[in-house]
Residue, then its C-alpha position, 0 to 999 in steps of 0.5 A: x573462541x573470542x566474540x567479534x568487536x570485544x575488548x579482552x585484557x590478557x596476561x601470560x604466565x611461565x611454568x618450569x617443573x616447579x610451577x608457575x611464575x607470577x604474571x607479566x603486565x596486563x595488556x588490552x585489545x579488541x577483536x575485530x568487527x564482524x558482519x552483525x546478527x540479525x536485527x530484532x522485533x522487526x514490525x511493519x504497521x499501516x500509516x493511517x490516512x496514507x495509502x502509499x506507505x508503510x512503517x517499519x520498526x526494529x530494535x538493535x542485532x544483539x550482538x551487533x558485532x561492530x559499529x551498524x553503518x546502515x540498515x537496509x529494508x526489503x519489501x515485496x507482495x507475499x505472491x512475489x518470489x523476489x524482493x521488488x522494493x529496497x531502501x538503504x538508511x546510511x545511518x543507525x536509526x530504528x525506523x524507516x518509512x517505506x514509501x512508493x507503494x500500492x494502495x490497499x496492498x499487502x507487502x511482506x518486509x524484512x530488515x538486515x543490519x551492516x557494518x564495515x564487513x559486511x551485511x548481517x543475516x535477515x530479521x524476522x518478516x512482517x506483513x502489513x497492508x497499505x491504507x485505502x485511497x480513492x479508487x480509480x474510475x469505473x470501466x466500460x460505462x454502458x447506457x442502454x434504453x429498456x422499453x420504458x419511456x422514463x428510465x434507462x438502464x446503466x452498467x459498468x464494471x468495477x475500477x481496476x485498481x479499487x484501492x479499497x472496498x467499493x462502499x458505493x457508486x453514483x450515477x450522474x446524468x443530464x441532457x447533453x445540452x445541459x451544463x450541469x449534470x442534474x441527475x444524480x443516483x447513489x447506490x450504497x453497495x457494489x452492485x455494477x448496474x443502476x435503473x435511472x428513474x424519472x426521465x422524460x420520454x423520447x429524450x437523450x441523456x449523457x450519463x457516467x458513474x463514479x465509485x467511492x472507498x471510505x477515503x472518498x470519490x474517485x474520478x469519473x468513468x467515460x460518458x455514454x448517451x442513450x435516448x428513452x423510449x417513445x411514449x403516447x404523445x400529450x394532447x395536441x395543442x389549440x384545437 
């Protein structure tokens, strides 16, 4: 009934039918180590500005049942059955940066402690979401004429992954012969189409779209080329 990794001081007495005699000398010994109990107060928090990391922190097991030689942090997506991330810290630190995570994604994590005997039971679970990042590129960008000599219709699909909440899309257009994309139309919402106005009749334009989260602008979609519709001609010259 003794506790692991605990020092005890003992002595012995002898008895006859008359009673108990005086005690022997005292001696002290320590029980062996055992696996530790659960680490306490496990906490998982977002690291502002880092979309691929979370900070895990915890308190010592009580009792430790020995000398703590390592902690192991386990993480998974809440929808997964199996732990997919394992990070072993071969020291007695009480925090860890969990790296290599996906932006804007919720993770469920816990920690275990080890002594020389082995691994103890897990701490409580905690869940946190990684920070946003710039989005990936919008998909399937398409440019079509709409029966208007001064307009074209642009459509696209959301980025995958979005890496955050899409705050805006920006459509960029130019004539294929131009060096710079001189037309820019920013849509401050999550719409997946835009009417590009103010174009010249019967003229070819090359366009693409980018997406923004609160972190910034992501890479461009594929570009597409379309020609505006015909219009009535201008006046003949030098008649």
